N, C-alpha and C positions, 0 to 999 in steps of 0.2 A: 373588816378592814376598809380603810378609805385611802384612795389614791388621788394625787393631784398633779396635773401637768400644766394647769393654767397659771404659770409662774414657775419657779424652780420645782423640780421633781420632789414630791413629798409622799411618804408612806406613813400611815398611822394605824396603830392597832385598834381593835374594837373599843378599847378604853380611851383612845385619843392620844396615846403616847407615840412620839416619832420613832420610826424604825430605820436604821441605817441599812443601805442596800449596796454598799461598796463604791468602787471608783467609777470613772467616766464610762468605761465600756459596759459593765453590768447595768449601770443606770440608763444608758442609751438603749440597751436591749429591753429593759423593763418598759421604757417609754414606748418602744415599738409594739410590744405586746399589749400595752394599755390602749393604744389607738384602735386595736381590734379586740378589745376585751371580750372574752367569751367565744372567740372564733379562732380557728387554727390559722397560724401564720407560717408560711413555708420557710424553710431554712434559706432558700434562695433570696426571699424578700428580706429576711433578717440580715443576710450578708450585704445586700445592696444598701440597706438602711444604715448599716454600721460602717461600711468601707467605700461605698460609692462605686465608681466604674473601675477601680483598681484594687480589688481585694487581694490580700496576701495569700501566698501558698498556705494550704491548710486552714482556710477561713472557716470551713464547716467545723473542724475540730475546735477552733477558737470560740465559735458560737456555743458549742457544747460545754466548753470550760466556763464560759460566762454564765450559762444556765446553772451550772453546778455551784458557782459562787453565789448566785441569787438564792438558790435553794437553801444555802447555809444560813441565810438571814430571814427568809420568808418560810412559811409553812411549806414543807416539801411537796405536798399534794397540790399546791396552788399552780404549779407549772407542769402541764401534762405534755408528754411526748406522743406524737401520733404518726410515727414513721417518716413522714416527709416534712414535719414542722412541729411547732409548739403552740399550745393553747394556754392562755391565762384564765383559769377557772374562777372568774369573779363575775358578779352581777355588773352590768354596764352602769347601773345607777351608783355604783361605788366609785366611779371614776368621774371627777369633776367635769371634764370636757364633754362626756356623753350626757351627763345631767344638764349641763349648760345648753347643749343643742336641743334636748327635749323641751326644756323650759322656753327657749326662744321660739320654737315651733308653736308651742301652746300660746305664748304671748301674741305671736303674729296672727294666730287664728282668732283669738279674742278681739284683737284690734280690728281685723277685717269684719268681724261680726258686730262692731259698734260698741263693744264692752270695754270702754277705755279705762275705767278704774281697775277692772280685773286684769287687763293687759298690763297696765303700769305696775301693779303689784308683782305679777309673775316675772316680768322683765327685770325688775329691780333684784328679785331673788337670783335670777340668772347671772346678772352682771356682778353681784356680790361674790360670786365664786372665783372671780379673777383676783390673783395676788400679784400680778405683774405680767410681763410678756410671756407667752407660752414657751416652754422649754428654755427658760431664761438661763439655766446653767448647762445647757446642752447645745449651745449655738454652733459648736464645731462639728457636731454629728451631721453626716451628709443628708439625712432625712429631715432634720429639724427645720431648715429654712422654709421649705415649701409648706410643711404642716403648720408652722407658726404663722405664716402668711395667710393660710386658709382660715385658721381660727381667729386671727386678728380681723379679717374681713367680716366674719360672722359676728364678732364683738361690735364692730362699728355699725353694722346693720341693726344689731339689737339696741345700741344706743340711740340710733335714729328712730327705731320703732318706739322706744320708751318716750322720747321727746315728742313724737307725734301723738302718743297716747296722752301725755300730760297736757299737750296743747289743746286737746279736746275736752279737758276737765274744766269745770267752772272756776273762774278766777285764776287760772294757771297761765302764767306768761314766762315760759322758759327761755327768755331772750338771752340771758347771760350764758347759760349752758350751751345754747346754740352758737353763740359767738365764739366760745372757746372751741367748740367742735370744728367750726369753719376755719378758725385760725390754725388749728392743728392739721386739718385736712382740707386745704382750700379748693381742691378739684372735685370734691364730692357735691354734685349738684343737688342731690336730695336734701342734704343738710342745709344748703343755701336756700332751697325752696321752703323748708320748714322755718328758717329764720325770717324769710320774707313774710310768711303767714303770721308768725308770732309778732313781728313788728306791726303789721297791719292790724292785727287784733288788739294791740296795745295802743292804737290810735297814732302810730308813728309811720304814716303812709309814705312820707318823703324818704325816710330811711329805708323802708322796704324796697322802694323803687331804685334807690341808690345801690342796694345789694345786687340787684339784677344788672345794673350798668357795670359794676365792678366785676361781676361774674363773666359778662360778655367780653370785657377786655382781657381778663385773665385767660379765658379759654382760647381766645384768638392768639394771644401771645405765647402761651405754653403749648397748645395742641393744634393751633391753626383750625379750630372748630368753632361752631356756633353753639349756643345753649340748646339743650334738648327740647323737643317739642313740648314736653310736659312743663318745663320751666318757662318756656316762652308763653304757653297758654296761661300759666299762673300770672305772669307779668301783665298780660292783656286783661285778665280778670281784675287785677288790682288797679290797673289804669281806669277801667270802666267804673269800678267802685269809687275811685277818687273823683271822677267826673260827676258821678251821681251824688256823692257827698257834697260836692261844691254847689250843686243845684238845690239841695234840701235846706230849707230854713225852718227854724223851730217855731211852732205855732202854739201860742198860749191857750190854755183851756178857756172856753167861752164864759163870760161873766154870768153869774146866776142872780135872778131877781129875788129869790127867797133864801132864807137861811137853811142850813142842813142840820137835821136833828136825828140823833140815834145812829144805828148801824156801826157802833164803835168796834164790835167784835169783827165784823167784815173788814173794816178799815185796818185793824191791827193785823189780820191775816194777810191782806194785800201787801202791807208794809213788810211782813216777814218774807214775802216772795219777791221783793223788789230786785233781788239779784238775778232773777230769771230773765230771759230775753222776752218771753211772752207769757202773760197770765190771762186766762179766759174766765170771764164772769158769766156763769150760766144760770138761767132762771126763767120762769114764765114771763110772757110779755106783759109789760106794764108794771113790773114790780120795782122799777127804779135802778136797773143795772147801769144805764148810761150815766145817771146822776151820781151813782156811787163811784164809777170810774173817774168822773170829772173831779169829785171831791178828793179821791185818793191822789190824783195827779196834782191837785192844787196844794194839798198839805205836804206831800213828800215827792217833789219832782225827782225823777230818776230815769235812766235810759230804758227802763222796763216798758214794754208795749202792752197796754191793756186792751182786751178785745171782749166784746159782749156777744152772747149768742142765746137765742130763745131755746128753752128746753122743749123737746117734743113730747 
């Protein structure tokens, strides 16, 4: 069976058919058990989650009655009684929220290790599990607000991780997605920092610096605070990069006194790699590496940096 709480509560059979689980109380009880799938949840915690600080008289009996209603719609052995509480006997991977949390941890680990493409793939799988706000149909349940907020924070962090991973991929400029994220959550400094990096990488340095200025004003107005040290350091880095860019002038390749003959295969290979930031031409001294680099640059100007090195 599969269970979903990242959106309206949904239960599906092994064949994928939806299973009805009753009214709001049984559904809320099932959601509480799903949050701790495979673990025992005390009756006291179930009462708190269902009724908050003002439980009715006979709340424990009410919980027992709700469990009975759930058992009529689910396999009876799925909900176990353990003296002081109940346990939902399912694998945590069968619950979308637990699967989401595992995938986001894996994605973050890959991202930290520099495996951007793998991280992006895993994080996309994690975010695809969301069908809407968590517990969308259980908003009135006392437990739902705090749990929904916790899961939403995890979702936003995963979105930021995904966009950071995509930002590290060749030719990826997730500027539009980052602008949408910043517009929806203007006080998230990490999202604003990623937007600054994306704009800078796209050659839009002035816009990147404007994002920082807007952030500084917003934080001062809304929170009476300054940007975080991380964001301030990024701003300084971009400022230094902009000053360096202003000092750099493009230098044309030196004119050659003789014509260039042959080496078509090597030139074609360099052209294929023109999207890379750095291409190193390696070979024994005196074999024409520098002349090859000059010819490649003359024929196909690109932002690719060609570097030559003698083979040892």
